C-alpha positions in Angstrom: 146.7 115.9 104.3 148.8 115.0 107.3 150.5 117.5 109.5 154.1 118.4 108.5 154.1 116.0 105.6 154.9 117.1 102.0 153.1 115.7 99.0 154.6 112.7 97.1 157.7 114.1 95.5 159.1 112.4 92.4 162.2 112.8 90.4 160.3 115.2 88.1 160.0 117.7 90.9 162.3 120.7 91.3 162.5 123.4 93.9 161.4 126.9 92.9 162.6 129.9 95.1 160.6 133.0 95.9 162.2 136.1 97.5 160.0 137.6 100.2 159.9 141.1 101.6 159.5 141.2 105.4 156.9 143.7 106.7 157.5 146.0 109.6 155.8 143.5 111.9 158.5 140.9 111.1 156.2 138.7 109.0 156.9 136.6 107.1 159.7 135.1 109.3 161.8 134.1 106.2 163.3 136.0 103.3 163.1 133.1 100.8 160.5 130.3 100.4 161.0 127.3 98.2 158.1 125.4 96.7 158.0 122.0 95.0 157.1 122.2 91.3 157.2 120.1 88.2 159.5 121.4 85.5 157.6 121.7 82.2 160.7 122.0 80.2 160.0 125.4 78.6 161.3 127.8 81.2 158.1 127.3 83.3 157.1 125.0 86.2 153.8 123.9 87.7 153.7 124.5 91.4 153.0 121.3 93.3 152.5 122.4 96.9 150.8 125.1 98.8 152.9 128.1 99.8 153.3 129.1 103.5 154.3 132.7 102.9 154.4 133.6 99.2 151.4 135.8 98.2 149.5 135.6 94.9 150.3 132.0 93.9 148.6 128.7 94.5 149.2 125.0 93.8 149.0 124.1 90.1 149.8 127.7 88.9 152.3 127.7 86.0 155.2 130.1 86.7 158.1 131.3 84.6 161.5 130.7 86.2 165.0 131.9 85.8 167.9 129.6 86.6 170.9 131.4 88.3 174.6 130.5 88.1 174.1 128.0 91.0 171.3 126.2 89.2 168.6 127.5 91.5 165.2 128.2 89.8 163.9 131.7 90.9 160.2 132.3 90.4 159.0 135.0 88.0 155.6 135.9 86.7 152.6 133.6 86.8 151.9 132.4 83.3 148.7 130.6 84.0 146.7 130.7 87.3 145.2 127.4 88.4 141.9 128.8 89.9 143.0 127.2 93.2 143.1 129.4 96.3 145.7 129.5 99.1 144.3 130.1 102.6 146.5 130.2 105.6 145.6 129.8 109.3 147.6 130.3 112.5 145.9 127.9 114.8 145.3 129.3 118.3 143.1 126.5 119.7 145.2 124.3 122.1 148.2 126.4 121.4 148.4 125.3 117.8 149.2 121.7 118.9 149.7 118.9 116.4 146.3 117.6 117.2 144.7 121.0 116.8 146.3 121.5 113.4 145.3 118.0 112.3 141.7 118.6 113.3 141.7 121.8 111.3 143.1 120.0 108.2 140.4 117.2 108.6 137.4 119.6 109.0 138.4 121.6 105.9 139.3 118.4 104.0 135.6 117.4 104.3 134.8 120.6 102.4 137.1 119.8 99.5 140.5 121.2 100.5 143.9 119.6 100.9 146.7 121.1 103.0 149.5 120.7 105.5 150.5 121.9 108.9 153.8 123.2 110.2 154.6 123.1 113.9 157.1 125.9 114.0 154.5 128.6 113.2 151.4 126.8 114.4 150.2 127.1 110.8 148.0 125.3 108.4 148.1 126.1 104.6 145.0 125.1 102.7 144.9 124.4 98.9 141.3 125.2 97.9 140.3 124.0 94.5 137.5 125.6 92.6 135.2 122.6 93.1 135.5 122.9 96.9 132.5 124.2 98.9 133.7 127.8 98.9 130.8 129.3 100.8 131.0 126.8 103.6 134.8 127.1 103.8 134.5 130.9 104.2 131.7 130.5 106.8 133.8 128.1 108.8 136.9 130.3 108.5 134.9 133.3 109.9 133.3 131.2 112.6 136.6 129.8 113.8 138.1 133.3 113.8 135.2 134.7 115.8 135.7 131.8 118.3 139.4 132.6 118.4 140.3 129.1 117.2 142.5 130.6 114.5 143.6 133.7 112.6 143.4 133.3 108.8 144.5 135.1 105.7 144.0 134.9 101.9 147.3 134.1 100.3 145.9 133.8 96.8 142.2 134.0 95.9 140.0 133.9 92.8 136.9 135.7 91.6 134.8 132.7 92.7 136.3 133.0 96.3 135.7 136.8 96.4 132.1 136.2 95.5 131.6 134.4 98.8 132.5 137.5 100.8 129.8 139.1 102.9 128.2 142.0 101.1 
C-alpha cells in the first residue's frame, strides 16, 4: 500500500509487456507498460499488480501471452477477468506530493482497496476487489474530483462497479 513500492515479487513472477497507443493529447506518456505476473505454465499469466496505463485489465486477470525471440512475454487477450477494478487518480492536492498520494492510498484502503503511487505522474493506481465498498469508493472519487483534490478515470471496471454510477 505504500507509495512507489511494488508488491512482494518472488521468483515465480515474470514481466508481461503491453503496447500502448498514445492519444492526441500525449497520454499515456509511455508506449509500453510492463506488469508483474505469475506464469501459470500454459501460455497464460495471472497479473499481480495494478496497471498505470493499460486499459481493460486489472490485478488477478488471467492473460494469454506470446514470447518473442528475446524471451519477452507480450500480453494478448484476457482469458479470465478477475472481477477487480482498476481506478487511477492524478492527485492535484498539495501538487501530488508524496504525503498527498499516501493519504489518498490510506483513505481508499479503509474502503477495501489496495494500490500504489508514482511520483513522476502524481498518480495513484487503485486495485478495487469486488468485496470493497464500491458505492462509498465512487462517492469519495466524485467528491474528491468536485473538490479538485484529484482527477480520476476507470482503467478497468465491472458490472458491479457500473451499477454504482449515478442514474
